[in-house]
N, C-alpha and C positions, 0 to 999 in steps of 0.2 A: 272413536276412530281406532281401528285395530292396529296393534303394534307391528304385526307382520303384514306388510302391505300387499305384496305380490308373491304369488307362488313362484318358486325357483329363484327368488331374489334373496340376498342376505337381509338381515333385520334392518329396519329403519325405525328407531325407537324415540319416543319423546324424552327430552332431557329435563323438563320441568313439569310441575303439577298442572299448570294451565294448558299444557300440551300445545304450546306455540313454537317450540323449538324441537326439531327432529334431526337426528344425526344417524348416519349409517352408510350403507353402500348400495350401489346399483350395479347389477351384473350384466355385462355385455360381452358376448363371445367368450364366455368362461373366465372373464377377468372382472375383478371387483374394483369399482371406482368410488372413492369417498366423496360424500356430499353432506351438506347441512342446509336445512330449510327453516327460515324464520317467518312465522306467520304473525299478522297483526292480532291484537286482542280479540277481534271478532272472527278470527281464523279465516278470513276471506283470501283466497288464492290470488286475487287481482293485485293485492298489495304485498304479496310474499316476496322474500328475498332468498335467492339461491346462492350458496357459497360452495365452491368446488375445490377439489384438490388440483394441483397444478396440471396433472395429466388430463383430467376431465375438462379443465378450463381450456387447455390447448386443443382438445378434440372439438369443443363447441365454438372455437373461434370462427366467426363468420356466420354462425347460426344463432346468435344471441336473440335476434328479432323473432325467430321461430319459437325459441324456448319461451320468450315473453308472451307470445301469442297463445301458446299452449297453456301457460299459467292462467291467462285471462279466460280461456274457453273451457278449461277442465272444471268439472263439477265438484271434485274432491281430490285429496292428495293421492289416493290410489290411482285415479284416472291420469293424473299428471305424471306419475312415475312411469306408467305404461307408455304415455306419449313421449316422455323423455327417452325412454329406452329405444323407441322406434327411430327418433331423431338421431341417436347415437349410432345405431346400426347403419343408417344412411350415410352418416359422416365417415364411418370406417370403410364403406364400400367405395366412396368417392375419393377418399384420401387415406389409403391404407398405411402410408408412411407415417402418419401422425400417431398411429397406434404403437409404433416402434420407438416412441420417445424414451430416451435413456433417463435414468434417475439423475438428480443433481450431482451426485458424487462422480458420475461419468465425466461431466464437464469440468469440474474442478481438477480431476486427475489429468484430463487432457491438457488443460492450460498449464498445469505444473510441468508436464512432460515437454511442452513446447518451449517453456521458459528455459528448461535445462538444455534442450537441443539448440535453441536460438531462433528467434522469430525471423531472422534474415534468411533462413533456409526454407521458410514456408512461402510457396508460390500461390496457393489457393486453398480455401476451405469452404465447404458448402454451408448453407444456412442451418442444416441439421447437425453440423459438426460431426459428420460421419465419413465424408470423403475429403482426403487431403492430397495435395501435390507438393512434394518436397524436392528441392533441387540439390544436385551434387556435381562436383567437377572432378574429372580425372587428371592425371599428371600432365596430360597433353593439352589441357585447357578446354576440353569438350564439356558442354553442359548436358547433364542428364536429369531426367525427371522420374521420380518414384511416386507412383499413385498408390494410396493406401485407403482401403475401405474398412473402416472400423466396425466392430460388432457392438451391440448395445451392452454387452457384458465385459467390455474392455476394462482392464487388460486380461481378464480371466480367459477370454476367448480370442484365438489367434485372428488377426486381421487378414484380409485378402490384399496381396500386393502385386503390382504389375509395373513393367517398364519396357522401353523399346530396346530389347536385347536380342542377340542371335541365339541365345541359349535359354532354357527355362530358368526362371527366377526362383531360387530355393533359399528362403530365409528362415532361420530358426526362431521359434517363439515359445516362451513359457509364460505362465501367469505372472512371473516376476520381471518379464521383459518390458522395455520402454521404447518409445519412438526414437530416442537417441541411439539405443543399441541397434535398432532396425536400420537407421541411417548409416551407422558405422559398418554394418554388414554389407549394405548396398555399395558403399565406397570400395570395399574389398573386391566385390564382384566386378565393378566397372574397371578397377585397376588391373584385374587379371585379364581383362579383354582389351586393354589399351594397345598392345602390340597388334592385335587383329585390326583395330580401327586405324592404326598407323599405316598398316599395309594397304588397306583400301583407300585411305586418304592419298597416298602416293599415286596409286593407280588413277584415282579421280582427277588429280591435278595435272598429271603428266601424260594422260592419254585422252582420247575421245571415247566417251561411254554412250552406247546406244540404249542400253537398258540396265537398270531401271532409270527412268527419266529423272526422278528425284529420289535418290537412294535414302533410305532410313537407316538408323543405327542397327536395325535388326536384319537388314539385307546382307546376305553373304555372297550373292552372285553379281558379277559384272560382265556385260557383253562389250568387249573392247574392239574398236575399229582396227583392222589390219590394212585394209585398202578398200577400193570401190567394190561394194557388194560382198566383202569378205570380212569376217569377224570371228572372234573366239569368245566363248562363254567360259568364265572361270568361276568356280565355286570354292571359296576359301574356307578352310576349317577353322572355326573360332578358337578352338582349343589348341590347334597346332598351325597357326597362321603362316609360318614360313616354310612349311612343307609343300611339296608339289600339290597344287589344287586339282580338283576334278576339272578337266578341260573338254570342251566340245567345239570343234571348228565348224563354222557355217559359211556356206558359199557354194559356188559351182564346183563340181567334182574335179575338174582339171586344175583348179587352183588349190582346193582343199587337200587332195591326196598327197602332193609333194610336202605340204606343211605337216600333215599327219605323220608322214614317214620320218620327217626330221624330229618331230616331237618324240616319237617312239625310239628313234635311234640315239637321241641325245639326252634321254631321261636320266641317265647315270651321271650327267654333268651337273644335275641340280645341287646347289650348295645352300643348305639351310642357314648358313651364316651371312649370306648375301640377301639383298632385297628380292621380293617376289617378282617385281616388275623386271629387274635386270635378269633374273633367272629365266623368265619367260622369253625375253628377247634372245638370250643365249641359246636356249634349246630350240627355238624356232628359227634361229639365224636370221633375224630381221630386227628392224627398229620400228616401234609403233608410231604412227602419226600422232603429233601432239599439238596442243593449242599454240605452241610457239612456232610450229612449222606449217600447219594446215588450218583451213577454215572448216568447221564441222559441216557446213551446209553442203559441201561437195559429197559428203557421205550419206546424206539424208535423201536417198533416191526413192521416188514415188513407186507405188505398186503399179505393175503393168496392166492390171485389170481395172481397179477402182480409181486409179490416178491420184491416190492420196497416200501420204506417208504414214500417218497414224489412223488406224481404223479402230475406234474406241481406244483401248489401251495397247493394242498390238501394232508392231511395226513389221515391215516385210522381213520374213525369215526363211523364205524359200527362193532359190535362184535357179534360173534356167541353166542346164548343164551344157548347152551348146555354147562353145567358146566364142562363137560369132554373135551371141546374144547377151547372156549374162544378166538379163532383166530380173529384178527381184519381184516377189509376189507375197501377198499375205496368204497364209495357208488356207484360211476360210474362203478367200476369193478363188483359189484354185479348186476347192472342194465343191463350191456352189455350182459353177458351170458344168462340172462333171456330173453332178446330181441331176441337173436340168436335162443334160444330154441323154443320160440313161433313162430318165422318166419318159422323154420324148420317144426313144426307141421302143420302149415297152408299149406305149400307147399306139 
């Protein structure tokens, strides 16, 4: 039996004179995987035993019966190695994530880092030990989640991090960094945004919000009810939350124009030391309807065309300018009849 079994494969060499034990590598997709084959004294493959490195064993998980079948059917060791290589290529195509298995040191390093950080901060870890979710709490008691996708060369390679934030998440990482340091940086980020969330929490609890229906921590916009078919969109700056936000009044022109004039005329009265909600009421010279004074249902007026309030994710944001009407509409509902009419005229 030749010592070099397959062209383009590393060596698979006998370890004893009887040539019943072979040791070496099999190459798949330019990667070498260690294996050892023990043959019985008669060198029959049917009774051979295959010993794999941990990475190769993981790749073949669920395919053991196929490997055993190939051992029984192959006429010699060369044929079996070729068959095994084919099986491994199929494994990699169906389960590419198996091939990205990290070395044992990766897992020991990760466990050590989690012990330093504290297991109570871990919300989730996947079976591959590559994706983690860690929790953190800001000074106002809000719960935040940091999602970390680790690379196989951790900690030499920077992980990918994400969180529900209104600004890009920029965390520093060096080969000497740890999960504990990452968590500490995240705490600083959310603490710097605490005032921003405090501002929006006050708006959410003391006014009626039309949009978004279920605000996330990354949402900067709120559409606040002013009255029937009249609202204001405010977009709060996460870095300067107490400054005058970007405002857009929505409703019939005969109602919106006086409010817009007040906003422009009173802009100089904005006091960054006061709350955003109080400032908005001062410059607009009004008081927003609140859960304490009004039912939200009276502001959820249906579209005058489709007769529904929510059309997919949209709510009515266009209002008839005739003061005798004031009916709200979805923008798409207004557009579609116009399109149909124009098409009919052309035909």
